[in-house]
C-alpha positions as CSV (number, residue, x, y, z in Angstrom):
1,M,3.3,-40.6,-52.2
2,D,1.5,-42.2,-49.6
3,R,-1.9,-43.1,-51.3
4,T,-4.0,-41.1,-48.7
5,L,-2.1,-38.3,-48.6
6,A,-2.0,-38.3,-52.9
7,A,-6.2,-38.6,-52.3
8,D,-6.5,-35.3,-49.8
9,L,-4.3,-34.0,-52.4
10,D,-6.5,-34.3,-55.3
11,R,-9.6,-33.6,-53.0
12,L,-8.1,-30.4,-50.9
13,P,-10.8,-27.9,-52.6
14,E,-13.5,-29.9,-50.8
15,L,-11.1,-30.3,-47.6
16,L,-10.5,-26.8,-47.2
17,D,-14.4,-26.5,-48.0
18,A,-15.1,-28.7,-44.6
19,T,-12.3,-27.1,-43.0
20,R,-14.3,-23.4,-43.6
21,R,-17.6,-25.0,-42.5
22,A,-16.3,-26.0,-39.6
23,A,-14.7,-22.6,-38.8
24,V,-17.9,-20.8,-39.4
25,D,-19.9,-23.2,-37.3
26,A,-17.3,-22.6,-34.5
27,L,-17.6,-18.6,-35.0
28,A,-21.3,-18.8,-35.1
29,T,-21.7,-20.4,-31.9
30,L,-19.2,-18.0,-29.9
31,D,-21.9,-16.4,-28.1
32,A,-23.9,-19.6,-27.0
33,R,-21.1,-21.7,-26.1
34,P,-20.1,-21.5,-22.5
35,V,-17.2,-19.0,-22.6
36,V,-14.6,-21.1,-20.9
37,P,-16.1,-24.7,-20.2
38,T,-16.0,-26.0,-17.2
39,A,-15.7,-29.1,-14.6
40,P,-16.4,-30.2,-11.3
41,T,-13.5,-29.9,-10.0
42,P,-12.6,-26.6,-8.5
43,T,-9.0,-24.9,-9.2
44,P,-7.4,-22.0,-6.8
45,L,-6.8,-19.9,-10.1
46,G,-10.5,-20.0,-11.4
47,P,-12.2,-22.2,-14.1
48,E,-10.7,-25.3,-15.0
49,P,-11.0,-27.1,-18.6
50,H,-12.9,-30.5,-18.9
51,P,-11.0,-33.3,-17.6
52,E,-7.7,-34.5,-19.3
53,P,-8.6,-36.5,-21.8
54,V,-6.2,-40.0,-21.6
55,P,-3.8,-39.6,-24.9
56,E,-4.6,-41.6,-27.3
57,P,-1.2,-43.7,-29.2
58,L,0.3,-42.1,-32.5
59,P,-1.8,-43.3,-35.2
60,E,0.1,-45.8,-37.8
61,R,-1.7,-46.0,-40.6
62,A,-2.9,-43.1,-42.4
63,S,-6.5,-41.9,-42.0
64,G,-7.4,-38.9,-44.4
65,A,-7.4,-35.2,-43.6
66,V,-11.7,-35.7,-42.8
67,A,-11.2,-38.0,-40.6
68,A,-8.8,-36.1,-38.3
69,L,-10.9,-33.0,-38.6
70,A,-13.9,-35.2,-37.5
71,A,-11.3,-36.8,-34.7
72,F,-11.0,-33.0,-33.8
73,Q,-14.5,-31.5,-33.5
74,D,-15.2,-34.9,-31.7
75,R,-12.5,-35.1,-29.1
76,W,-11.0,-31.2,-28.8
77,A,-13.2,-28.7,-30.4
78,P,-15.8,-29.1,-27.0
79,R,-12.6,-28.5,-24.8
80,L,-11.4,-24.7,-26.3
81,S,-12.9,-22.0,-24.6
82,A,-14.4,-19.3,-26.4
83,S,-11.7,-16.8,-26.2
84,A,-12.2,-15.7,-29.7
85,G,-15.8,-14.3,-28.1
86,P,-16.5,-11.0,-27.1
87,R,-17.1,-12.1,-23.2
88,Y,-13.5,-13.5,-22.5
89,L,-12.4,-10.9,-20.4
90,G,-9.1,-12.7,-18.7
91,F,-5.8,-11.3,-19.7
92,V,-5.5,-9.1,-22.4
93,T,-6.8,-11.0,-25.4
94,G,-8.3,-9.7,-29.0
95,G,-9.9,-11.8,-31.5
96,A,-9.1,-11.7,-35.2
97,T,-11.0,-9.1,-36.9
98,P,-12.7,-10.8,-40.6
99,A,-10.0,-9.4,-42.4
100,A,-7.2,-10.7,-40.2
101,L,-8.9,-14.2,-40.2
102,A,-8.4,-13.8,-43.7
103,G,-4.8,-12.8,-43.4
104,D,-4.3,-15.7,-41.5
105,W,-5.0,-17.9,-43.6
106,L,-3.5,-17.0,-46.4
107,T,-0.3,-16.5,-44.3
108,A,-0.5,-21.1,-44.0
109,V,-1.3,-21.2,-47.6
110,H,1.5,-19.2,-49.1
111,D,4.0,-20.5,-46.0
112,Q,6.3,-18.3,-46.3
113,N,9.7,-18.3,-43.8
114,S,10.1,-14.2,-44.2
115,N,13.7,-14.4,-42.6
116,S,16.0,-13.8,-46.5
117,S,16.1,-11.0,-49.0
118,L,17.2,-14.0,-51.4
119,D,13.4,-14.3,-51.4
120,G,12.2,-11.1,-50.1
121,G,8.4,-10.6,-50.7
122,G,7.7,-11.2,-47.2
123,Q,10.5,-9.3,-45.8
124,D,9.1,-6.1,-47.8
125,L,5.2,-7.2,-46.9
126,E,6.6,-6.6,-43.3
127,R,8.3,-3.7,-43.5
128,E,5.7,-2.2,-45.1
129,T,3.2,-3.5,-42.3
130,V,5.9,-1.9,-39.7
131,G,5.5,1.4,-41.4
132,W,2.2,1.4,-41.1
133,L,2.1,0.2,-37.4
134,R,4.3,3.4,-36.7
135,E,1.9,5.7,-37.8
136,L,-0.8,4.0,-35.9
137,F,1.3,4.6,-32.7
138,G,2.7,8.2,-33.8
139,L,6.7,7.2,-33.5
140,S,8.9,9.0,-36.2
141,T,10.8,6.9,-38.6
142,A,13.9,7.1,-36.0
143,H,11.9,3.9,-35.2
144,A,12.5,0.6,-36.6
145,G,10.6,-2.4,-36.2
146,T,10.5,-6.4,-36.4
147,F,7.7,-8.4,-35.9
148,V,8.1,-11.5,-33.0
149,S,5.8,-13.7,-31.2
150,G,4.5,-11.7,-28.7
151,A,5.0,-9.0,-25.6
152,T,7.5,-11.3,-23.8
153,M,9.7,-12.3,-26.8
154,S,9.1,-8.3,-27.4
155,N,10.5,-7.3,-23.8
156,T,13.2,-9.8,-24.0
157,T,14.5,-8.5,-27.6
158,G,14.2,-4.8,-26.8
159,L,16.7,-5.7,-23.1
160,A,19.0,-7.8,-24.9
161,I,19.3,-4.4,-27.2
162,A,19.6,-2.5,-23.9
163,R,21.8,-5.1,-22.6
164,E,24.2,-4.3,-25.7
165,W,24.0,-0.8,-25.4
166,L,25.3,-0.9,-21.6
167,G,28.0,-2.4,-23.4
168,E,29.0,-0.3,-25.8
169,R,28.7,2.2,-22.8
170,L,31.4,0.6,-20.8
171,G,33.6,-0.4,-23.4
172,V,32.8,-4.3,-23.9
173,S,30.6,-6.0,-26.1
174,P,27.9,-8.8,-24.3
175,S,27.2,-9.9,-27.5
176,E,30.6,-11.5,-27.8
177,D,31.8,-11.5,-24.1
178,G,28.6,-12.8,-22.3
179,A,26.6,-11.0,-20.2
180,A,29.3,-11.5,-17.3
181,A,31.8,-8.4,-19.0
182,L,29.5,-5.9,-18.0
183,G,30.0,-6.5,-14.1
184,P,26.8,-5.7,-11.8
185,V,23.2,-4.0,-13.9
186,R,20.7,-1.9,-12.8
187,V,17.3,-2.2,-14.4
188,L,15.0,0.1,-12.9
189,S,11.3,0.2,-13.1
190,G,7.8,1.0,-10.9
191,A,5.4,-1.8,-11.5
192,P,6.9,-3.9,-14.5
193,H,5.2,-7.0,-15.9
194,S,6.2,-10.4,-14.7
195,S,7.8,-11.0,-18.6
196,I,10.5,-8.2,-17.7
197,A,11.9,-10.3,-15.0
198,K,11.7,-13.4,-17.3
199,A,13.7,-11.7,-19.6
200,L,16.2,-10.4,-17.5
201,S,16.6,-14.7,-16.4
202,V,17.0,-15.5,-20.1
203,L,19.7,-12.4,-20.9
204,G,22.1,-13.8,-18.1
205,L,21.2,-10.0,-15.9
206,G,19.4,-12.0,-13.5
207,R,15.8,-11.3,-12.2
208,A,18.5,-9.9,-9.4
209,A,19.1,-6.8,-11.7
210,L,15.5,-5.5,-11.3
211,V,15.3,-2.6,-9.0
212,P,11.7,-2.1,-7.8
213,V,10.8,2.2,-7.5
214,P,8.5,3.4,-5.7
215,T,5.3,4.8,-7.3
216,L,2.9,7.6,-6.7
217,P,0.2,7.1,-4.0
218,G,-2.2,4.4,-4.6
219,R,-0.8,4.6,-8.4
220,E,1.0,1.8,-10.3
221,A,2.6,5.1,-12.0
222,V,6.7,5.4,-11.2
223,D,7.3,8.4,-9.0
224,P,9.7,10.1,-11.6
225,A,11.5,12.2,-8.4
226,A,11.9,8.3,-7.2
227,L,13.3,7.4,-10.3
228,D,15.8,10.4,-10.6
229,R,17.1,9.8,-7.0
230,A,17.4,6.1,-8.0
231,L,19.0,6.7,-10.9
232,A,21.6,9.0,-9.2
233,D,22.3,6.3,-7.1
234,A,22.9,3.6,-10.0
235,P,27.0,3.1,-10.1
236,G,26.8,3.6,-13.8
237,P,24.4,3.3,-17.0
238,A,21.2,2.2,-16.3
239,V,18.1,0.5,-18.0
240,V,14.8,2.4,-17.0
241,V,11.1,-0.2,-17.9
242,A,8.7,2.3,-18.4
243,N,5.1,1.5,-18.5
244,A,2.5,2.7,-20.6
245,G,-0.5,0.2,-19.5
246,T,-0.2,-1.5,-16.1
247,V,-1.7,-5.1,-16.6
248,N,-3.8,-4.2,-13.1
249,T,-4.9,-0.7,-13.7
250,V,-3.8,0.5,-17.1
251,D,-1.8,3.0,-15.5
252,F,0.7,4.9,-17.2
253,D,4.2,6.2,-16.4
254,D,5.0,9.7,-17.1
255,L,7.2,9.4,-20.1
256,P,8.0,12.9,-21.2
257,A,9.2,13.1,-17.5
258,I,11.3,10.3,-17.4
259,A,12.5,11.3,-20.9
260,A,13.7,14.7,-19.1
261,L,15.7,13.1,-16.9
262,R,18.3,12.3,-19.5
263,P,20.6,14.9,-19.1
264,R,21.4,14.5,-15.6
265,H,21.5,10.3,-15.9
266,D,23.0,8.1,-18.5
267,F,19.8,5.3,-19.4
268,W,18.4,3.2,-21.8
269,L,14.4,3.5,-21.8
270,H,12.5,0.6,-22.7
271,T,8.4,1.0,-22.5
272,D,6.4,-2.0,-22.4
273,A,3.3,-0.4,-24.1
274,A,1.8,-4.1,-24.8
275,F,-1.9,-3.3,-25.2
276,G,-1.4,0.9,-24.0
277,A,-0.2,2.0,-27.1
278,F,-3.7,1.6,-28.3
279,A,-4.7,4.6,-26.5
280,A,-3.0,6.7,-29.0
281,L,-5.7,5.9,-31.3
282,S,-8.4,7.7,-29.4
283,P,-8.5,11.4,-29.3
284,D,-9.1,11.6,-25.5
285,H,-7.0,8.8,-24.3
286,A,-4.2,10.1,-26.6
287,H,-2.2,11.9,-24.1
288,L,-1.9,8.6,-22.2
289,A,0.9,7.4,-24.9
290,A,2.3,10.8,-25.6
291,G,6.3,10.0,-25.2
292,L,6.1,6.6,-26.7
293,D,8.5,8.0,-29.1
294,A,11.4,9.0,-26.4
295,S,11.7,5.0,-25.8
296,D,14.9,3.5,-27.2
297,S,12.7,0.5,-27.5
298,L,9.5,0.1,-27.3
299,C,7.1,-3.1,-27.1
300,V,3.5,-3.6,-28.8
301,D,1.6,-6.5,-28.4
302,L,-0.8,-6.9,-31.6
303,H,-2.6,-10.3,-30.8
304,K,-4.2,-8.0,-28.0
305,W,-5.9,-5.2,-28.9
306,L,-5.4,-4.9,-32.3
307,N,-7.4,-7.9,-33.1
308,V,-5.3,-10.5,-34.7
309,P,-4.6,-14.0,-34.6
310,Y,-2.0,-15.3,-31.5
311,D,1.0,-14.9,-32.0
312,S,1.4,-11.5,-32.8
313,A,3.9,-8.4,-31.7
314,V,5.9,-5.8,-33.0
315,Q,9.4,-4.7,-31.5
316,F,10.5,-0.9,-32.1
317,T,13.9,0.2,-31.1
318,R,16.4,3.6,-32.1
319,R,19.4,1.4,-32.6
320,R,18.8,-1.3,-35.3
321,D,22.5,-1.7,-35.7
322,L,22.9,-3.0,-32.0
323,Q,20.1,-5.4,-32.4
324,A,21.8,-6.5,-35.7
325,R,25.1,-7.0,-32.8
326,V,23.0,-8.9,-31.1
327,F,20.9,-10.9,-33.4
328,Q,23.7,-11.5,-36.2
329,N,23.1,-15.1,-37.7
330,S,26.3,-15.9,-39.9
331,A,25.9,-18.5,-42.6
332,A,26.5,-18.7,-46.8
333,Y,23.3,-19.0,-47.6
334,L,21.9,-16.0,-45.5
335,G,21.6,-12.3,-46.7
336,P,24.5,-9.9,-45.5
337,L,23.7,-7.2,-42.7
338,G,24.0,-4.0,-44.2
339,D,22.1,-1.1,-43.7
340,Q,18.8,-2.7,-43.8
341,P,19.4,-6.2,-42.1
342,D,17.6,-9.3,-43.1
343,L,14.9,-10.2,-40.6
344,V,17.2,-13.7,-39.5
345,H,19.8,-11.0,-38.1
346,L,17.0,-9.5,-35.6
347,T,15.0,-11.4,-33.4
348,P,15.9,-15.2,-31.8
349,E,14.0,-16.7,-34.4
350,N,15.6,-17.9,-37.5
351,S,12.3,-19.4,-38.8
352,H,9.9,-16.1,-39.1
353,R,6.1,-16.8,-39.7
354,L,4.9,-13.7,-41.7
355,R,3.2,-12.9,-39.1
356,A,2.6,-9.8,-40.5
357,L,-0.1,-10.6,-43.4
358,A,-3.0,-11.0,-41.0
359,V,-1.6,-7.3,-39.6
360,W,-1.6,-5.9,-43.2
361,F,-4.9,-7.6,-43.9
362,T,-6.6,-5.9,-40.6
363,L,-5.0,-2.5,-41.3
364,R,-5.8,-2.9,-44.7
365,A,-9.1,-3.2,-44.5
366,Y,-10.0,-1.1,-41.4
367,G,-7.6,1.3,-41.0
368,R,-7.2,4.0,-38.6
369,Q,-10.7,5.0,-38.2
370,G,-12.0,1.3,-37.8
371,H,-9.4,0.2,-35.1
372,R,-10.2,3.9,-33.5
373,E,-13.7,2.2,-33.2
374,I,-12.5,-0.7,-31.6
375,V,-10.4,0.5,-29.7
376,E,-13.2,3.6,-28.3
377,R,-16.0,0.5,-27.9
378,D,-14.3,-1.4,-25.8
379,I,-12.7,1.3,-23.4
380,A,-16.6,2.6,-23.5
381,C,-17.9,-1.1,-22.5
382,A,-14.8,-0.9,-19.6
383,R,-16.5,2.0,-17.9
384,D,-20.0,0.4,-18.4
385,L,-18.8,-2.7,-16.7
386,G,-17.0,-0.4,-13.7
387,D,-20.5,1.9,-13.6
388,R,-22.3,-1.2,-13.2
389,L,-20.4,-3.1,-10.2
390,S,-19.2,-0.1,-8.1
391,A,-23.6,0.5,-8.1
392,D,-23.6,-3.0,-6.6
393,P,-22.7,-3.5,-3.0
394,A,-21.5,-6.8,-3.8
395,F,-18.2,-5.2,-5.3
396,R,-15.4,-2.5,-4.9
397,L,-13.8,-1.2,-8.0
398,L,-10.0,-1.0,-6.2
399,A,-8.9,1.5,-8.9
400,P,-10.4,3.8,-11.5
401,V,-10.9,2.2,-15.1
402,R,-8.3,4.7,-16.2
403,L,-8.7,2.4,-20.0
404,N,-9.9,-1.1,-20.5
405,V,-9.4,-3.1,-17.3
406,V,-11.7,-3.4,-14.4
407,C,-9.6,-4.1,-11.1
408,F,-12.5,-5.2,-8.7
409,T,-13.0,-7.3,-5.6
410,L,-16.1,-8.1,-3.6
411,A,-17.0,-5.8,-1.1
412,A,-16.8,-8.1,2.2
413,G,-14.6,-10.7,3.1
414,P,-12.3,-10.7,-0.3
415,S,-10.1,-14.0,-0.5
416,P,-8.3,-16.1,-3.3
417,D,-10.1,-19.1,-2.6
418,R,-13.8,-17.0,-2.8
419,L,-12.9,-15.1,-5.8
420,A,-11.9,-17.9,-7.3
421,A,-15.2,-19.5,-6.4
422,L,-16.6,-16.9,-8.0
423,A,-14.7,-17.0,-11.6
424,R,-15.9,-20.4,-11.8
425,A,-19.6,-19.4,-10.9
426,A,-19.7,-17.0,-14.0
427,S,-17.0,-18.3,-16.5
428,A,-20.2,-20.1,-18.5
429,E,-21.2,-16.4,-19.2
430,V,-17.9,-14.1,-18.5
431,F,-14.2,-15.3,-18.2
432,V,-12.3,-13.3,-15.6
433,T,-8.7,-13.7,-14.1
434,P,-7.4,-13.1,-10.7
435,T,-4.5,-11.1,-9.8
436,R,-3.6,-8.8,-6.6
437,Y,-3.8,-5.4,-6.6
438,G,-2.5,-3.4,-3.3
439,G,-2.2,-6.7,-1.5
440,T,-5.6,-7.1,-2.1
441,P,-7.0,-9.9,-3.8
442,A,-8.9,-8.8,-6.7
443,L,-10.5,-9.9,-10.4
444,R,-9.3,-8.4,-13.4
445,A,-11.4,-7.9,-16.5
446,A,-10.1,-6.4,-19.5
447,F,-11.6,-5.8,-22.9
448,S,-9.8,-5.8,-26.3
449,N,-12.2,-7.9,-28.3
450,W,-13.5,-6.7,-31.2
451,R,-16.5,-8.0,-31.2
452,T,-17.7,-6.7,-27.8
453,T,-20.5,-5.0,-26.9
454,H,-22.6,-2.8,-24.2
455,A,-25.1,-6.4,-24.1
456,D,-22.1,-8.6,-23.4
457,V,-21.5,-5.8,-20.5
458,R,-24.9,-6.3,-19.3
459,R,-24.5,-10.2,-19.3
460,A,-21.2,-10.6,-17.9
461,A,-21.9,-7.8,-14.9
462,E,-25.7,-10.2,-14.5
463,A,-23.1,-13.5,-13.9
464,L,-20.9,-11.6,-11.9
465,R,-23.9,-10.6,-9.6
466,R,-25.3,-13.8,-9.9
467,A,-22.0,-15.5,-8.9
468,A,-21.4,-13.4,-6.0
469,R,-24.7,-14.2,-4.3
470,E,-24.1,-18.3,-5.1
471,T,-20.7,-17.9,-3.7
472,A,-21.7,-15.8,-0.8
């Protein structure tokens, strides 16, 4: 064994303790650090990190873990955003609850590749965790679930199963014969997330297969009557992608109304509920997620509102048989398909990190009640920010705050460049991301972090007001 590696092994407890101290320091300073470290050079998309350093050459000789930790602390840690903190409101980014953090550390410690029943402890833990998630979101046992890396992979997996279902309806097998065996495919959606088009490209169905369906006036929710007409015009079986929480305004398609179209039309219902599924945890908002169980496949992203570390999501489906047909991986050292296929047969990944452990930890530690409190507090904080911006003549809300996202713009002269300048000017205190809603350039603040409080809302609102004045 290399002498330095052997020395690190001998002093492993001290190395882990040094890492623990670095982690504690990083978390303890979240509130005081700039949310996004900025540099003087502007970009059209908002805050820019520190200028990229000149890459160092690959080390030739060993220096040990202590030296590597010191180099990281000096060279890279100052450039990392405080995305685990309470005012990182860009995208929909959670943090890591204390229990989830503990689970994630132990995931690395135990280093399981939990894809085969030949070594099945990790698979059993994942199945128990999936069962808890199914209960959390009000799904029936007809749904089987599998962990994946994020919403994009969850949507891709769900649409891959939908592709196989189309083949089943047409008497072909795309997994065997290729997507071309299907002929033209129609995927209908009102306001799909960008990952849907990406998934269709990856799956060989093509971005052109995505057919936009009119939404309700002033909404991002699909018009059920327009969807009814579009399905009637479809030349054969189709795929409908429903939204349970759009990215700009957290609008929800009427899932029961969509499901009610099934007696008249032949379609697979895939629901993108990446963060909208968490509405099911709040009694006051659970009606928004009504009908999730009717989905044939369902995407839920866990490193958003469940507040587990990147990367983590879950993919549910009613047709695990089709899922295994698509992703089966035949090798002598792998388990059989069977009625309960090994995880290696269920996603594009052969290597499958034990993502379930951080989820298991946070659900075991805080239960439904604890996670409901996070969801409801974030909703209240989003409404608080919406109220504060509405009361300021410099800003204008572009949509009601339905759940946890505030979509807003400048009341006068909103342009992409001006909004980007505003976002940069505020980025030390709050991070928001650019978007476009109804043709209007806008900014978007998404609340999903377990640490966020109304005090953070006050700081964020003041930073945005100050930035609006500075960039006027």
